[in-house]
C-alpha atoms as one frame of an Amber mdcrd trajectory, in Angstrom:
protein
 -18.198 -74.228-230.634 -17.464 -77.356-232.580 -13.881 -78.434-233.097 -12.601
 -78.052-236.666 -11.938 -81.538-238.042 -12.612 -81.186-241.789  -9.646 -80.349
-244.021  -9.586 -78.105-247.081 -10.054 -80.760-249.781 -12.664 -82.625-247.729
 -14.469 -79.340-247.103 -14.533 -78.397-250.809 -15.839 -81.837-251.793 -18.573
 -81.686-249.147 -19.714 -78.261-250.313 -19.747 -79.327-253.975 -21.628 -82.532
-253.191 -24.165 -80.693-251.047 -24.779 -78.051-253.696 -25.103 -80.702-256.425
 -27.658 -82.677-254.427 -29.685 -79.569-253.621 -29.587 -78.523-257.280 -30.898
 -81.987-258.157 -33.806 -81.420-255.782 -34.772 -78.148-257.443 -34.348 -79.543
-260.959 -36.366 -82.736-260.308 -39.087 -81.757-257.842 -41.741 -83.961-259.431
 -39.764 -87.184-259.030 -41.040 -89.850-256.655 -37.963 -89.747-254.444 -36.818
 -86.189-255.086 -36.934 -85.474-251.337 -33.829 -87.675-250.982 -31.818 -84.883
-252.619 -32.384 -82.884-249.429 -29.761 -85.097-247.811 -27.373 -82.630-249.498
 -28.022 -80.277-246.584 -25.823 -82.448-244.357 -22.570 -82.359-246.381 -23.184
 -78.692-247.194 -23.601 -77.776-243.526 -20.609 -79.811-242.351 -18.479 -78.349
-245.132 -19.462 -74.781-244.299 -18.870 -75.313-240.564 -15.601 -77.269-241.117
 -16.793 -79.693-238.484 -18.284 -83.169-238.818 -20.018 -84.731-235.790 -19.324
 -88.271-237.061 -15.612 -87.473-237.341 -15.734 -86.334-233.703 -17.458 -89.536
-232.583 -14.906 -91.754-234.341 -11.910 -89.548-233.518 -11.113 -88.759-237.154
  -9.772 -85.559-238.676  -8.758 -84.536-242.190  -7.187 -81.273-241.034  -3.414
 -80.984-241.435  -1.401 -81.561-238.279  -0.270 -78.447-236.435   3.480 -78.173
-235.942
């Protein structure tokens, strides 16, 4: 299981960004570079899992500190 390293605000922003990009893909399928909207899968997945592999690599975390 991946370690949780994405905080609440970061998680919400990732989910919103991912959904917006995927909506752009479905609304503009005929565009020349519409496949780039599929990059929205990455922030959506990391937001839903509350874990970001890049944060793990760089030792970052946006989760609040446990007391």
